[in-house]
N, C-alpha and C positions, 0 to 999 in steps of 0.2 A: 070552468070557473064558477064557483058557487057564490052568488051575491049575498053579502052580509048586510046590505042595506037595500031597502026597496026603492028608494029614490035618491037622486043626486044630492049631495051636500055641498055647501059653499066652503071652499078652502082658500086661505090666504096664499097668494103666489109665493110669499116668502117662506112658506112651510113646505114647498114642493122642490124635489130634487130630481134631476134627470136620472134615468135608470143607468147605473154604473156600467160602463162598457157597451152601451147600446150602439149598434153599428150604423144607424141611419143618421145621415147628416141633415142638419137644419140650415137651409141656405136662405140668405137674403136675396131672393130673386123676384121675378115678376109675379110668380105664383104666391110668394109670401106677401108681397104688397097687396094683392087682391084679397088674401086672407085677413090681413090687418084691417083693410077697409071694411070687410064684412063684419069683423069683430067690433069695430067702432060703431057701425050702424045697427047691427042686430044682436051683438053679444055673442057668446059661445053657444051654438045651437046643440052641439053634441058633447056631452060631458067627457072629461078626461077619465081614464081608468088609472087608479093609483093603488098602491099597497102601503100599509103602515111600515115605517122603518123601526125595527126593534129598539126598545128602550129610549124612544124619543117621541116628540109630538109632531114629527115630520112624516112626509110621505114621499115615496119614490114613484115617478111617472112610468106607467107601463105602456099606455097608449095616449097620444096627444101631445107629443113633444113640439110639433109644429104649432098646434093651437096655443100651447103655453107660451111659446116664443112670440106669437102674434099678439097675445094678450099683454105680454110685457111691453112690446113695442107700442101697443095702443094705450098704454098707461092704466090698464085695469089692475086692480089689486086683489080681486078674488075671482075664482073660476069654479064652475060646477064640476063635481067629480063623483064617480062611483068608487067606493072603497072595497077592495077585495083582500082578504087575508091570505096571501100566497107566500110560499117559501121562495127562496132565491131561484131555484131551478124551474119551478112552475112559472114564475114571473118572467124568466128569460125566454121560455118557450112562448109565452103570451106576447112578449115584446116582438118577437120575430113574426109570429102568426098575424098579429094585428097590422104589421107594416109590409109584409111580403107581397101583398096584392095591390100595392100602390102602382100608379101608372108609370112613374119615372123612378126606376131603381138603378143605381150605378152598380157596375160589376163589383167594386170594392165593398159596397153595402151588402150585396147578396153574399159575397164571400164570407164576410165576418158574421152575417146573420146565420148562414148555414152552420158555421163553426160553433157559434154561440148555442144554437139549438141542439146540435149533435152532442156537444159537451154536457149540456144540461140534461139531455135525455139519458146519456150514458151514466151520468152521476146519479140520476134518479134510480136507475136500475141497479147497477153495481159499481163499485169503485174501479174495478179493472175488467171491463167487458171483454169477452172472448172475441176473436176476429169475426166469427159468424154473427154474433149479436151486434157488433159494430156495423157490419154490412147491412143487417136488417134495419138498424136505426137510420142509416143513410138512405136506404130504399124507401122507408116510411116518410122521411123528410121530402124526398123527391116526389113521391106520390101525392103528398099534400100540397106541394108547390107547383106541380105540373112539369117537373124536370125529371130526367132519368137519373138513376143512381150514379152513373158515370159523370153526368153533368154536375151533380151536387159535389162529387169528389173533386172535379176540376175547379169549381169555384172555391172550395175549402182550401185547395192547394195554393190559390192566389194569396192567401194570408201569409205566405212565406216570401212574397215579393217586397222589395224596398218601397217605401211610400212614393218615391218619385216615379217608379215604373207603374205603380197602382194608379197614380194620377193620369199617366198617359193612357192607361186602359180606360179610365173613366171618361177621358176626352175622346175615346174611339180611335186612338192612334195605334193601339196594339190589340190584336185579336185574342180571344179567349185561349185558343190552342197555343198561341205563341207565349202568352202570359204564363200558362201552365208550364210550358217547357222551360221558360226562364226561371221559374220558381225553384227549380232543382239546382240552380247555380248558387254559390255562396254570395254573400253581400259584396265582396270585392269584385267578383266577376260580373255581378249585376250592375255595379257602378260603372264598370268598363263598357258594358252594353249601353248603358244610359249615355255615356260620353259619345258613343258612335251614333246614337239616335239624335243627339243634339247637333 
C-alpha cells in the first residue's frame, strides 16, 4: 500500500463506512469494553486505515472496524485515519491481511476472509483463472497466513454452510473436518442435520 498522506488526518465518524462484506465480526464483549475505556481515556492511539469511496466525500474502513465501533460507543465524533487510494480488490486483500493475525478469529471469519482474499486476488489477475492459477492463489494465501493450501480450501468450503451450522462451528460444537463434510450437503439436508444437533 502506497501512502498518499504522510500523517493521519482527522475524519468525522459520520463520513466512515465499514468495508462492504468484511468478514470480521465486531462484538460487544469484554475486549470491546476494555477498548472503549481505553478510547475514552487515551483516544485512538493507532489510526484507522481507510480508502476514499468513489464520487463521494466518504471513506471505507480497511483496518480499524473495532476501533471505530469503540469510538462510536465512547461518543467520539472524529477519528485519526490514514487515507490510501486503493481499488476494491486491493482493499479487500488489505482488509483480510490486517485482521487475520488477530488473537481471536472465529472459523466463520477465517472462512469468509480466505474467500474474500481468494476472489480479490483472482479478480486482480484474470477474470477466469485457470485451475492451476487458482491453486497457486490458495497456496499463497495459506503461506501468508500460516495455513496449508488444503486448510485454506477447507475454510473456504465452510462458506457453503447455513448460518446456524456456522454458529455451531464458531461455538466450538462442530469440528472443521465435520463442517467441511456438511458443507457438501444442500440447505435442506443441512437443516435436517441441525435438527439432529438440537
